[in-house]
C-alpha positions as CSV (number, residue, x, y, z in Angstrom):
1,X,59.1,30.5,-15.2
2,X,57.3,29.3,-18.6
3,X,60.0,29.4,-21.4
4,X,58.4,29.2,-25.0
5,X,60.5,28.0,-28.1
6,X,59.8,27.8,-31.8
7,X,62.5,26.0,-33.3
8,X,62.9,26.1,-37.1
9,X,62.7,22.7,-39.5
10,X,66.2,23.4,-40.9
11,X,69.4,25.4,-40.3
12,X,72.8,25.7,-41.9
13,X,76.0,26.7,-39.8
14,X,79.2,25.4,-38.6
15,X,81.0,25.6,-35.3
16,X,79.1,25.8,-32.2
17,X,75.4,25.3,-32.3
18,X,73.3,26.8,-29.5
19,X,69.6,27.1,-28.8
20,X,69.1,30.8,-30.2
21,X,70.9,29.7,-33.6
22,X,67.9,27.2,-34.1
23,X,64.7,28.6,-32.3
24,X,63.1,31.7,-31.2
25,X,63.0,31.7,-27.7
26,X,60.4,33.6,-25.2
27,X,61.4,33.7,-21.3
28,X,60.8,36.5,-19.3
29,X,63.9,38.1,-18.0
30,X,66.0,34.6,-19.0
31,X,65.6,34.6,-22.9
32,X,69.5,35.5,-23.8
33,X,70.6,33.2,-21.0
34,X,68.4,30.4,-22.9
35,X,69.3,31.5,-26.0
36,X,73.0,30.8,-25.3
37,X,72.8,27.6,-24.2
38,X,74.9,25.2,-26.3
39,X,73.4,22.6,-28.0
40,X,76.4,20.7,-30.5
41,X,79.4,21.3,-32.4
42,X,79.0,21.1,-36.3
43,X,82.0,19.8,-37.9
44,X,80.2,18.5,-41.1
45,X,77.8,16.5,-42.1
46,X,74.1,16.9,-40.9
47,X,72.7,16.5,-37.7
48,X,69.4,16.0,-36.2
49,X,68.3,17.9,-32.7
50,X,64.9,17.0,-31.4
51,X,63.2,19.4,-29.2
52,X,63.5,17.1,-26.5
53,X,67.4,17.5,-26.5
54,X,66.0,21.4,-26.2
55,X,64.3,20.7,-23.2
56,X,66.6,18.8,-21.6
57,X,69.3,21.6,-21.9
58,X,66.7,24.2,-20.6
59,X,65.8,22.0,-17.8
60,X,69.2,21.6,-16.7
61,X,70.2,25.1,-16.9
62,X,66.6,26.0,-15.6
63,X,65.4,23.4,-13.3
64,X,61.6,23.8,-12.6
65,X,60.9,25.8,-15.7
66,X,58.1,24.7,-18.2
67,X,59.4,24.7,-21.3
68,X,56.7,25.2,-24.4
69,X,57.3,24.3,-27.7
70,X,55.3,26.3,-30.3
71,X,57.6,25.2,-33.5
72,X,59.1,22.2,-34.9
73,X,59.7,18.9,-33.2
74,X,62.7,17.7,-34.9
75,X,65.4,20.6,-36.5
76,X,68.2,19.4,-39.4
77,X,71.3,21.5,-39.1
78,X,73.4,21.0,-41.8
79,X,77.4,22.0,-42.1
80,X,78.1,25.0,-43.9
81,X,82.0,25.6,-44.8
82,X,82.6,29.2,-43.6
83,X,85.6,29.4,-46.1
84,X,83.2,28.2,-49.1
85,X,82.8,31.1,-51.8
86,X,80.3,31.0,-54.4
87,X,81.7,30.2,-57.5
88,X,79.7,32.7,-60.1
89,X,81.2,31.4,-63.0
90,X,79.5,27.5,-62.1
91,X,76.4,29.1,-60.8
92,X,75.7,31.0,-64.1
93,X,76.8,27.6,-66.0
94,X,74.1,25.8,-64.1
95,X,71.6,28.3,-64.5
96,X,72.2,28.7,-68.4
97,X,71.8,24.9,-68.8
98,X,68.4,24.7,-66.8
99,X,67.1,27.4,-68.9
100,X,68.2,26.0,-72.1
101,X,66.5,22.4,-70.8
102,X,63.4,24.1,-69.8
103,X,62.8,26.3,-73.0
104,X,63.5,23.2,-75.3
105,X,61.3,20.8,-72.9
106,X,58.4,23.4,-73.0
107,X,59.0,24.1,-76.8
108,X,58.7,20.9,-77.6
109,X,55.9,20.1,-75.6
110,X,53.8,23.1,-77.2
111,X,54.5,21.9,-80.5
112,X,53.6,18.5,-79.7
113,X,50.3,19.3,-78.4
114,X,49.7,21.8,-81.2
115,X,50.5,18.6,-83.6
116,X,48.3,16.4,-81.7
117,X,45.4,18.8,-81.7
118,X,46.1,19.6,-85.4
119,X,46.1,23.6,-84.5
120,X,47.1,24.6,-88.0
121,X,43.5,23.0,-89.1
122,X,41.7,25.0,-86.3
123,X,43.4,28.2,-87.5
124,X,42.4,27.5,-91.2
125,X,38.6,26.7,-90.0
126,X,38.9,30.1,-87.7
127,X,40.2,32.1,-91.0
128,X,37.2,30.5,-93.0
129,X,34.6,31.2,-90.3
130,X,35.8,35.0,-89.9
131,X,36.7,35.8,-93.5
132,X,35.0,33.4,-95.8
133,X,37.8,31.9,-97.5
134,X,40.5,29.3,-97.0
135,X,44.2,30.0,-96.2
136,X,46.8,27.9,-95.4
137,X,48.6,28.9,-92.0
138,X,46.6,32.3,-91.8
139,X,49.2,34.7,-90.0
140,X,46.3,36.8,-88.9
141,X,45.6,34.1,-86.5
142,X,48.7,32.6,-85.8
143,X,50.1,36.0,-84.8
144,X,47.7,37.2,-81.5
145,X,47.7,33.5,-80.7
146,X,51.6,33.3,-80.1
147,X,51.3,36.5,-78.5
148,X,48.5,35.5,-76.4
149,X,50.1,32.3,-75.5
150,X,53.5,34.2,-74.4
151,X,51.5,36.6,-72.3
152,X,49.2,33.8,-70.7
153,X,52.8,31.7,-69.8
154,X,54.1,35.3,-68.5
155,X,50.7,35.7,-66.3
156,X,50.5,32.3,-65.1
157,X,54.5,32.1,-63.7
158,X,54.1,35.8,-62.6
159,X,57.7,36.4,-63.6
160,X,59.1,38.5,-66.5
161,X,62.4,39.8,-67.0
162,X,63.5,38.9,-63.3
163,X,60.6,40.7,-62.0
164,X,57.5,39.6,-60.4
165,X,54.1,40.7,-61.3
166,X,52.4,40.5,-58.1
167,X,53.8,39.6,-54.7
168,X,52.1,36.2,-54.8
169,X,54.5,33.1,-55.1
170,X,55.1,31.7,-58.5
171,X,54.3,27.9,-59.3
172,X,57.8,27.5,-59.0
173,X,58.6,28.9,-56.1
174,X,55.7,26.9,-54.5
175,X,56.9,23.7,-56.1
176,X,60.5,24.8,-54.9
177,X,59.1,24.9,-51.3
178,X,57.2,21.5,-51.6
179,X,60.2,20.0,-52.7
180,X,62.5,21.4,-50.2
181,X,60.0,20.5,-47.2
182,X,59.9,16.9,-48.6
183,X,63.6,16.7,-48.6
184,X,63.6,18.0,-44.8
185,X,61.2,15.4,-43.7
186,X,63.5,12.7,-45.5
187,X,66.4,13.8,-43.8
188,X,64.5,13.9,-40.5
189,X,63.3,10.3,-40.8
190,X,66.8,8.9,-42.1
191,X,69.0,10.7,-38.9
192,X,65.7,9.6,-36.8
193,X,66.4,6.1,-37.9
194,X,70.3,6.3,-37.8
195,X,69.9,7.7,-34.5
196,X,67.5,5.2,-33.0
197,X,69.9,2.2,-34.5
198,X,72.8,3.7,-32.6
199,X,71.0,4.0,-29.5
200,X,70.3,7.3,-29.5
């Protein structure tokens, strides 16, 4: 019998961890039995489950079966407290603090760039080119530029007022995804080192 498994890279749960909790399973007529096989108990911390652990459990229950892995080779399982409730006030405070810091940092970066590039002089030169006279801080140039800058930021980040402009992931979502993958890879390396140090 051929059994195909597709483990995920990361999972969060408590209590008994079964194969079906961390992997998709295809096995003709035996998928549910494979999914119900117990791997470990999660009572706290993080644990690394190798695809070899999964194959060993399946081979014990189904001697002679051929197990084919089409997913991850290592899965990090983190403990998730089932009693823990989200503190909405604390979440709002964190979101507000991050928003303020990002806004202040972005504004500082834009103003520093404009100062270094002497954008005021550029705008005055544009005004002279188009209208033939000198003007200090011409609003007719500043206003469309400011509107264009805001529109450019909205289009680039693909987000406005909590709504996406397109179905594509935003640059922040892409960076967060890359960051989460790197954190998970680091966890896998650390847990593998601990496993090897403790003799498996």
